[in-house]
C-alpha positions in Angstrom: 2.0 4.8 15.6 2.4 6.7 18.7 1.8 10.4 17.9 -1.3 11.4 17.3 -2.7 13.4 13.6 -4.6 14.2 11.7 -5.0 14.5 7.4 -7.0 16.9 4.9 -7.2 14.9 2.4 -8.1 16.3 -2.0 -9.7 13.8 -3.6 -10.5 11.5 -1.1 -14.0 10.6 -2.8 -12.5 8.8 -5.8 -11.6 4.8 -5.7 -7.7 5.2 -4.7 -8.6 8.4 -2.2 -11.1 6.0 -0.9 -8.9 3.4 0.0 -6.5 5.7 1.8 -9.7 7.4 3.9 -10.5 3.7 5.5 -6.6 3.2 5.4 -6.2 6.3 7.7 -9.5 5.5 9.7 -8.2 2.3 11.1 -5.0 3.8 12.6 -6.8 4.4 15.8 -3.8 8.0 16.2 -5.4 9.1 13.7 -7.7 11.6 15.5 -9.7 13.3 12.0 -9.4 13.0 8.1 -10.8 15.8 6.9 -12.2 15.6 3.1 -12.2 19.0 1.1 -15.6 17.7 -1.8 -17.2 19.7 -4.6 -20.5 18.0 -3.1 -21.4 16.7 0.8 -20.6 13.2 1.4 -22.1 10.5 3.9 -21.7 11.8 7.8 -19.1 9.3 9.4 -17.3 9.1 12.8 -13.8 10.9 12.6 -14.5 12.2 9.1 -15.1 16.1 8.5 -16.8 17.1 4.9 -15.1 20.7 3.7 -16.9 21.8 1.1 -15.3 24.0 -1.3 -15.5 24.9 -5.2 -12.1 24.3 -6.1 -12.3 26.4 -8.9 -12.3 29.6 -7.2 -9.7 32.4 -6.8 -9.7 32.1 -3.3 -9.6 27.6 -2.8 -5.4 28.2 -1.9 -6.6 30.8 0.8 -9.6 29.2 2.2 -7.4 25.6 2.5 -4.8 27.8 4.2 -7.4 28.6 6.4 -8.6 24.8 7.3 -4.7 24.0 7.4 -3.9 26.1 10.0 -7.4 25.1 12.3 -6.0 21.4 12.2 -2.3 22.2 12.9 -3.5 24.0 16.0 -4.9 20.8 16.8 -1.9 19.0 16.5 0.3 17.0 13.2 -1.1 17.4 10.0 0.0 15.8 6.7 -1.7 16.5 3.5 -2.4 14.0 0.5 -3.8 14.4 -3.0 -5.6 11.4 -4.8 -6.7 13.1 -7.0 -7.1 11.9 -10.8 -9.3 11.4 -14.2 -9.0 8.0 -14.3 -9.8 6.3 -17.4 -11.3 9.5 -18.4 -7.8 11.1 -19.0 -8.2 10.3 -22.4 -11.0 12.1 -23.7 -9.5 15.0 -22.1 -7.2 17.9 -23.7 -3.8 18.9 -21.8 -5.5 21.7 -21.2 -7.9 20.5 -19.0 -5.2 17.7 -17.0 -3.1 20.7 -16.0 -6.5 22.4 -14.8 -6.9 19.7 -12.8 -3.6 18.8 -11.7 -1.7 21.4 -11.9 -4.6 24.0 -10.7 -7.0 22.2 -8.6 -4.1 20.4 -6.8 -1.3 23.2 -6.9 -3.5 25.5 -5.1 -4.4 22.5 -2.8 -0.9 22.2 -2.2 0.2 25.9 -1.8 -2.9 26.4 0.7 -1.3 23.4 2.9 1.9 24.5 2.6 1.6 28.3 3.8 -0.5 27.1 7.0 2.8 25.7 7.9 1.9 21.3 6.9 5.1 19.9 6.5 4.3 16.5 4.6 2.4 15.7 1.5 1.4 12.2 -0.3 0.6 13.2 -4.2 -0.8 10.1 -6.1 0.9 10.5 -9.4 1.5 7.7 -11.8 4.2 5.1 -13.3 6.7 6.5 -15.4 6.2 10.4 -14.9 7.8 13.2 -16.6 8.0 17.0 -17.9 9.8 15.3 -20.8 7.2 12.5 -21.7 5.6 12.5 -25.3 2.6 11.0 -23.3 0.2 13.7 -22.7 -1.1 12.6 -19.2 2.5 11.1 -18.5 3.7 14.1 -19.2 1.1 16.3 -16.9 1.7 14.1 -13.9 5.2 15.1 -14.3 4.5 18.5 -14.5 2.2 18.3 -11.6 5.4 16.8 -9.6 7.6 19.1 -10.3 4.7 21.5 -9.2 5.0 20.2 -5.8 8.3 19.5 -5.6 8.5 23.6 -5.7 6.1 24.3 -3.0 9.1 23.6 -1.1 7.5 20.5 1.2 10.1 19.3 3.8 8.5 16.1 3.7 7.4 14.7 -0.2 6.0 11.7 -1.2 5.3 10.3 -4.5 3.0 7.4 -5.3 3.2 6.0 -8.6 0.9 2.9 -9.0 1.2 1.0 -12.0 -2.1 -1.2 -13.4 -4.6 -0.6 -10.3 -6.3 -3.7 -9.6 -9.4 -3.0 -7.9 -10.4 -0.3 -9.6 -13.7 0.6 -11.2 -11.4 2.3 -13.8 -9.3 -0.3 -14.6 -11.0 -3.2 -17.3 -10.6 -6.8 -16.7 -8.1 -7.8 -19.6 -6.2 -4.5 -18.2 -5.5 -6.2 -14.3 -4.9 -10.0 -16.8 -2.4 -8.0 -18.8 -0.7 -6.8 -15.8 -0.1 -10.3 -14.0 2.0 -10.3 -17.7 4.1 -7.2 -16.9 6.5 -7.2 -14.3 8.0 -4.7 -11.9 6.8 -1.2 -11.6 4.4 -1.1 -14.4 2.6 -4.5 -13.3 -0.7 -4.7 -11.1 -0.6 -2.8 -7.7 -4.2 -3.2 -5.5 -5.6 -0.1 -4.5 -6.5 -1.3 -1.0 -2.1 -1.5 -0.8 -1.8 2.4 -2.1 -4.4 3.6 0.1 -2.5 1.6 3.2 0.9 2.6 2.0 -0.5 6.2 1.7 -1.7 6.1 5.3 1.5 4.3 6.5 3.5 7.3 5.2 2.1 9.5 7.3 1.8 7.4 10.5 5.2 6.6 10.6 7.5 8.5 8.3 5.8 12.6 8.6 8.8 13.6 10.8 11.4 12.7 8.7 12.5 15.0 5.7 13.5 14.5 2.2 11.6 13.5 -1.1 10.5 9.7 -1.6 9.4 8.0 -4.7 7.1 4.7 -4.4 6.1 2.3 -7.2 4.9 -0.5 -6.6 7.3 -2.6 -4.6 7.7 0.0 -2.4 4.0 0.5 -2.3 3.4 -2.8 -0.9 6.1 -2.8 1.3 4.9 0.1 2.9 1.3 -1.1 3.4 2.4 -4.5 5.3 3.8 -1.4 7.9 0.3 0.2 8.1 -1.2 -3.5 9.7 
């Protein structure tokens, strides 16, 4: 972890996004974390808050301008930890698409147009656009959309049951102990650390990598 870098983060005020921000700030070579939010957040060292309306037609353009500024200062990667948590069951498919494809897609497009090469995407276990389950299907569509944008390095994080998250009931965490492999438990701090390690260690690499529970835990161990 030797080269100075910055990260532009969408969804950083959420549970997993917050864990990713903390993990990035724990790396001395991370010069700045830029959190794009809809409302102002509490100021803190090495965190810049940029408040934008994600629903405007020029959102991608404004992200592009921000990304170009960051790139002018050095290596910069992008992260989306956008998610709706337990509320996903109450959202229609169109509402999910508006967020996961529309907002996340515009954010990614702006970053890529500006020249950012690496993108870290929070998705979900089993995601595929062919799924008969609405949420998993939309997550798969989101992944396909990011692939089409053409990042040189795309890291897709597919957690199973997220432990330590306010949206995960205790009984679900208990059930996760009985479920093996990729559908089982993964601590949100490990997800955050794995995102930070992906940026710190692999941003110069090319290709797509899909990380499920075991791979995220292994990568997270390299962030410390």
